[in-house]
N, C-alpha and C positions, 0 to 999 in steps of 0.2 A: 402509549406503548403497545397496549393490546390491540388498539385499532390498526396501528401500523403492522403488527404481526399478521392480523387477519387479511389486510390488504396485500401483504407480501405473498401469502398462501394463494389468494385468489389470482393475483397477477401471474404467479408461477404456473398455475393450472392453465391460464389462457395463453401462455407464451412459450410453449414448448417448441414451436416453430415460429418465431416472431417474424412478422412482416412489417407492421407499422403500429407500434405501441402508442396510443394516444398520450398526449402530454399529461393528462390527469392520472394516468396509470403508472407514470414513471415514479420510482421510489429512490430517495437519496439515502445511501448508506444502510440499506435494508439488511437486517441480520438473516443468516441462513436458518434452516430448520432446527439446528442444534443450539445455536446461540439465542434465538428468539425467546424460548421458554425461560432461559436463565435470566434474561433481561427483564421479562415481564415479572418474574418472581422477585427479582432484586428491587423492582419498583414498588413492590408490596412489602419490602423489608425482609424477604426470605432469601438467605444466601445458599440454601441447600442445593438447588439446581446448578448454580454456578460452581459450587464446590464439586459436585458430581461430574460436571462437564470437564473441568480442568484436571480432576483426578484421572478421568478416562484418557485424556490426551497424554498425560504424563506416563501412565502405565503402558499405553500402546506406543509410546515414542512418536506421537503425531506432532512433531515439533512445529511444523508450519501452521497447523490449525491452532496449536497451543499459543503460539506467538500472536496470531491474529485475534483469538478470543481474549487473551490477556489485555491486548491493546484496547479492544472495544469495552471490556468490563471496567478497565481503569478509567477510560474516558467517561463512562456512565457514572462512575463513583465521584467524579469531580463535582457533580451537582447533586447526587443522591448517594451519600456515603454511609447511611445508617446500616444497611445490610452488611457492608464490609466491616464496620466498627463492631457489629455483633459477632461476625465470624471471627475476627481477630481476638475478641474477648473470650469467645468460647474455645477457640483452638489457636492459641498464640504461636505455636510452632508449626502450624500447617504450612507446608511448602507452597501450596497454591495461594493461600491467603497472603503469604509473604511476597510472592511474585506480584500480585495485584497491588499490594501496598507499596512496594518499591517502584513500580511503574507509575503509580499515582503520585508518589513523592517527586519523581523526576518531572512529570507533567506539570505539577503545580508550581515548580520553580522555573520552568522553561520560559515563561512569558515575562518574568521579572526583569527590570533593568539591571538588577544585580545577579543575573543568572549565573555567570561564571563563578562568582564567589560562593553563592548558595550551593551550587552543585559540587564545588570542591569540598565543601563541608559534608556533603551527602555521599560522595563517592565511596569512602571507606565502608560505610554501612551497606551500600548496595553491593559492593564487591564481596564483603563478608557473607551476605546472604547467598550470593552466587556460589561461593566456595563450599557451601553446605548442600548444594542442590544435586550432587551426584552427576549422572550423565546428561542432565537436562541443559541444553545450550541456551534456552530462552532467557533465564536470568542474566546470562552473559551479554545478551543483546541489550538488556536494560543497562548493564554496566557500561557497555560501549557507548550507548547514547549519553549516559551521564558524563562519561569522560570527554566526549566530544563537546558537550555543553560547557564543561569546566575548562575547556581549552588545554587538555592534558598534552604533555609532550609526546613526541613520537615513541620514545622508549616505553613509557607507561601504557600508551594505547596498544602498542605491539604486544606487550605482555598480556593484556586482556584479550586481544585478538587470538593469541596462541591458545589460551584457555578455551575460547569459544570453539575454534575449529578442531581442537583436540576432541571435543565432544560430538561435534557434527560438522564434517568437512564441507557440506553443501547447504548449510542452513541459510535460507534466503535473507531472513531478517538481520542476521549478523553481517552478512555481506553488504546489505544496504547501509547498515550503520558504518561499516568501514569505508564504503564508497563516499558517504556523506562527509566523513572525517577527512578523507583525501581531498574532496572538492573544497571543503571549508578551509583547510590548511594551505592549499595551493590553488587559489581561485582561477588562475589561468592554465592549470594543468589538465586541460581537457583530454589531451592525448594519453596522459597517465591514467586518468579515470577510465577511458575506453580500454586501455591495455589490461587493467585490473579486471574489469568486468568481462572482457572477452576471454581471458584466461580462465576465470571462474566458470563461465558457461561451457567452455570447451571440455573441461575436466568433469563436468557434472553428468549424471545419468540423463537419458533422453527425456524422462518425464519430470525432472526436478524443476521446481519453480525458479531456482537460481539461473536457469538458462535464459530467463528474461532480464538478467542483470544488465546486459548491454543496452537494453531499451531504457533502463533507469539512468544509465550513464549518458545516453543520447539526450535524455530530458535535461540533464545538467548543462549540456552544450547549447541548449536553445537560448540561454541568456546572452549569448555572444554571436552576433552575425558572422564575425570572423571565424569563430570556431565551426560554425555550420559550413561555411565555405571550405575551410581547410580539411574538415573531416567528413564531408558529405557522403563519400562512398561508404565509410564505416557506419554512419548514421542510418543509411538505407539498409545496410546489411543487418544492423541491430533490429530494425523494424521488420525486415523479412524473417529473421529468426523468431521474433515474437509472433508474427502472423502464423508461422508453422506451429508454434506452441498453442496458440489460440484455436487452430483448426483441430487439435487433438481433443478438445473438450466440446460438450454439447452447447448448443445455442441457449441463451437466457440462463446461464449457469452462474449463480451468485458467487461461487468460489473463484471464478476467473473474471469477475466483474472489474476488479481494480486493474488487472492486466489489460483488459480490453478497453477500458476508459483511458488508461495511460497510452495505449497503442494508438487509439483514435486521435488523441490530442497530439501526439508526436507526428503522426502521419499528416494531420492538418497543417501543422507548423512546417512540415517539409514540402507541402504543396501536393501531396499524394492523395487527392480528394476522393477518387474512386475507391481506393483501398480503405480510406477512412470510413466511407459510407458503409462498406461491408462490416467493419468492426462496430459501427454505431448500430447496425441492424442486429448483430450478434449479441450485443449487450442486453437486448430485450428491455425489460423495465428497470434494470439495475444500474443506477448511476452512483459513482463514488465521489466524495468531496475532492479527494486527490485524483487527478491533478487540476481539476477545473477551478479550484479555489486559488490557484497561483495568481490569477489575473483579476480576481474580483472577490467581493464578499458574498456573492450569490452564485455558488457553484452550480446549483441546479439550473438557474436561469442561463448561465453560460453554456451549459451542455445543451439545453433545449434550443438556444439560438444557433449554436454551431450545427446541430442536427437539422434545423429548419433551413439554414443556408445551404447545406449539402443537398438536401432534398430539392430545393428550388433549382439548384444548378443541374441536378440529375434530370429534372423534368425539362429544363431548357436544352439539354443535350439529346433528349429523346427524339425519335423520328417525328417530323412534322413541326418541330420548333426550330426557329432560326438560331444559329450559333451566336453566343454572346461575345466572342472574340477573346475569351480568357483561356490562357494556357492551363493544362492540367497541373503542371508543377509550378505553382505560384511562388512568389518570394517568401522566404522565412519571415515570420512576424506578421503575416496577414491575419493571424488569429491570436 
């Protein structure tokens, strides 16, 4: 973990204006400067930096950061939980420790064949913890995920959703959870997913991460060739909106890494290869498992191959190279 942290810092220094990051310098799911020390300390069994980080996000109402850090810390605790066990034993009522514990409990049950039943048993405890969290919407995101995994009915999910948006009307994580619930409960309802995402994005402030929600909805449409054909104009509009959001952030920015990775993936699937090439450049050294893990157990390898293919085609289009006869907008499913 310390080695990865040092590589992250070095790569960031080299990549403020990224042009061509070598494969060996690309980092998968690299933590940012705030999270990395907490993960390093947790690896040593020390929970204090994680506690300080989450306390700061709660006190400053940094809900998007809090959600992302809670997810990463819970994922780390799946294999190294000693620091979390010590934290909970020391401060059993700490809201930040309870948040990580709830998310970890959901994660551990998610891959079980008995997921729905296990999560039904867990939902009351997760919701109970959320109800004591005051204005914090992040525990409600965990409750929404648990309810989705438990196959909760619409009325119950809507009750939890109302509690979440009452605390933060534009929280991205809660909107993603609701979008995933809608997609899972109505697999063919691609238009409804796009409606929900577009409405949320239109109502959000210009710099809100939830403005990228239509891109996430477009990602759900890629499972169906018919959906891509039917909603192609809306999928392109979702990508264009995300391109504008990406342009508002500096290149090689770890905070926007997931947005840019998802955007590059969607653009490639839509055949917009030149636009995808620009987002692949802007990611710098930062690769995220999502969405590249969708098609493979090797997300980093998938990213590197996609980037290599795009670069090869760009060189072929350059002056002095004969055209390859491939249209810019290829058929969905080429990647």
